[in-house]
C-alpha positions as CSV (number, residue, x, y, z in Angstrom):
1,M,-13.7,-22.9,-29.2
2,K,-14.6,-20.3,-31.4
3,F,-12.7,-17.9,-32.7
4,N,-14.2,-14.7,-32.5
5,L,-14.0,-10.9,-31.3
6,R,-14.8,-12.3,-27.9
7,F,-11.8,-14.8,-28.0
8,F,-9.3,-12.4,-29.5
9,I,-10.0,-9.5,-27.2
10,S,-10.3,-11.6,-24.4
11,W,-7.1,-13.2,-25.3
12,I,-5.3,-10.2,-26.0
13,L,-5.9,-8.5,-22.9
14,S,-5.6,-11.0,-20.7
15,A,-2.1,-11.9,-22.4
16,V,-1.1,-8.0,-21.9
17,A,-2.1,-7.3,-18.5
18,M,-0.2,-10.5,-17.3
19,F,2.7,-9.6,-19.2
20,S,2.7,-6.4,-17.5
21,L,2.1,-7.6,-14.0
22,F,4.9,-10.1,-14.9
23,Y,7.3,-6.9,-16.1
24,I,6.5,-4.7,-12.7
25,W,7.3,-7.8,-10.6
26,H,10.1,-9.1,-12.1
27,G,11.7,-6.0,-13.6
28,Y,11.1,-3.4,-10.4
29,F,10.3,-5.3,-7.9
30,L,12.8,-8.1,-7.9
31,N,15.3,-6.3,-10.3
32,D,16.0,-9.9,-12.1
33,F,16.2,-8.1,-15.2
34,K,19.7,-7.0,-14.3
35,R,21.0,-10.3,-14.2
36,I,20.1,-11.1,-17.8
37,E,23.1,-12.3,-19.9
38,F,21.8,-11.9,-23.7
39,P,20.2,-9.2,-25.3
40,Y,17.3,-8.0,-23.6
41,T,15.0,-7.1,-26.7
42,W,15.3,-11.2,-27.0
43,F,13.9,-11.4,-23.7
44,V,10.9,-9.5,-23.9
45,S,9.8,-10.9,-27.2
46,F,10.3,-14.3,-25.8
47,A,8.6,-13.2,-22.6
48,A,5.5,-11.8,-24.9
49,F,5.4,-14.5,-27.3
50,T,5.2,-17.0,-23.8
51,Y,2.4,-15.0,-22.4
52,L,0.3,-15.0,-25.5
53,I,0.7,-19.1,-25.2
54,I,-0.5,-18.9,-21.2
55,A,-3.2,-16.7,-22.3
56,F,-4.1,-19.0,-25.1
57,G,-4.2,-22.1,-22.3
58,L,-6.2,-20.2,-19.9
59,L,-8.8,-19.7,-22.6
60,F,-8.7,-23.1,-23.8
61,I,-9.2,-24.4,-20.2
62,F,-11.9,-21.9,-19.2
63,E,-13.4,-22.9,-22.5
64,S,-13.4,-26.7,-21.7
65,S,-16.3,-28.8,-21.1
66,L,-15.5,-29.4,-17.4
67,L,-15.0,-25.7,-16.6
68,R,-18.8,-25.0,-18.1
69,K,-20.5,-26.9,-15.4
70,V,-19.3,-23.9,-13.4
71,D,-22.5,-21.3,-13.5
72,N,-20.8,-18.4,-12.0
73,I,-18.2,-17.0,-14.7
74,F,-16.1,-15.3,-12.6
75,M,-15.6,-18.4,-10.5
76,R,-14.6,-20.1,-13.8
77,G,-12.3,-17.0,-14.4
78,I,-10.6,-17.9,-11.0
79,A,-10.7,-21.3,-11.0
80,T,-9.2,-21.1,-14.5
81,G,-6.1,-18.7,-13.0
82,A,-5.6,-20.4,-10.1
83,S,-5.2,-23.6,-11.7
84,V,-2.9,-22.5,-14.3
85,G,-0.8,-20.5,-12.0
86,F,0.0,-23.3,-9.8
87,I,1.0,-25.6,-12.3
88,L,3.3,-23.0,-14.0
89,F,4.4,-22.2,-10.8
90,M,5.6,-26.0,-10.3
91,I,7.1,-26.1,-13.9
92,V,9.1,-23.3,-13.5
93,T,9.8,-24.0,-9.9
94,V,11.4,-27.6,-11.4
95,I,13.1,-26.1,-13.8
96,H,14.5,-23.4,-12.1
97,I,16.0,-25.4,-9.2
98,S,18.8,-26.5,-10.9
99,F,20.0,-23.1,-11.2
100,T,19.3,-21.4,-7.9
101,R,21.2,-23.0,-4.7
102,Q,19.3,-21.2,-1.9
103,L,15.6,-21.2,-2.3
104,T,14.1,-20.2,1.0
105,A,10.4,-21.7,1.8
106,S,9.3,-18.2,1.9
107,Y,10.2,-17.5,-1.4
108,L,9.0,-20.4,-3.0
109,M,5.7,-19.3,-0.8
110,I,5.7,-15.7,-2.1
111,D,6.2,-17.0,-6.0
112,C,3.7,-19.7,-5.8
113,L,1.3,-16.8,-4.8
114,W,2.3,-14.1,-7.2
115,Q,1.8,-16.7,-9.6
116,V,-1.1,-17.9,-9.0
117,A,-2.3,-14.4,-8.5
118,E,-0.8,-13.2,-11.8
119,Q,-2.8,-16.1,-14.1
120,T,-6.2,-15.4,-11.8
121,I,-6.4,-12.2,-12.8
122,G,-5.9,-13.2,-16.8
123,G,-8.7,-15.6,-15.8
124,L,-10.9,-12.5,-14.4
125,I,-10.1,-10.4,-17.7
126,I,-11.4,-13.5,-19.8
127,A,-14.5,-13.7,-17.7
128,T,-14.9,-10.2,-17.7
129,C,-14.5,-9.9,-21.3
130,Y,-17.0,-13.1,-21.7
131,I,-19.6,-10.9,-19.9
132,F,-19.3,-7.6,-21.5
133,I,-18.4,-8.6,-25.3
134,I,-21.4,-9.3,-27.1
135,S,-20.3,-12.3,-29.1
136,H,-22.3,-13.8,-32.8
137,D,-22.0,-16.9,-34.1
138,H,-20.0,-15.4,-36.8
139,E,-16.5,-16.6,-36.6
140,I,-13.5,-15.0,-37.9
141,A,-11.6,-18.2,-38.8
């Protein structure tokens, strides 16, 4: 993985997009932020850092030798985002299950679809950046 302009722009744009989708979904549609029991700025800071890590993971998988075999860059972005979204859904559900007593199948299904959609959009942003940003062989770091 080369740390060039293409990498940094796709990383940051993907993280910002996924964080924005997260904030809209949990903050406005689900009103989850009302239940936060510690300082709101901590939560937003932790979430922003988390989405930087998720976007880095998306880029790492997008650049993997296995997915480099996929010729269509948009399909590579979709495959990366959907797989990472599903894995994150499974991890969050296992952690979250002990805090919630009344999880319904429809809630889990909607949550899974949202998580997969959110990370798929992140993967598509990475793919779009890889198409439109000219990457020279000069590395930044």
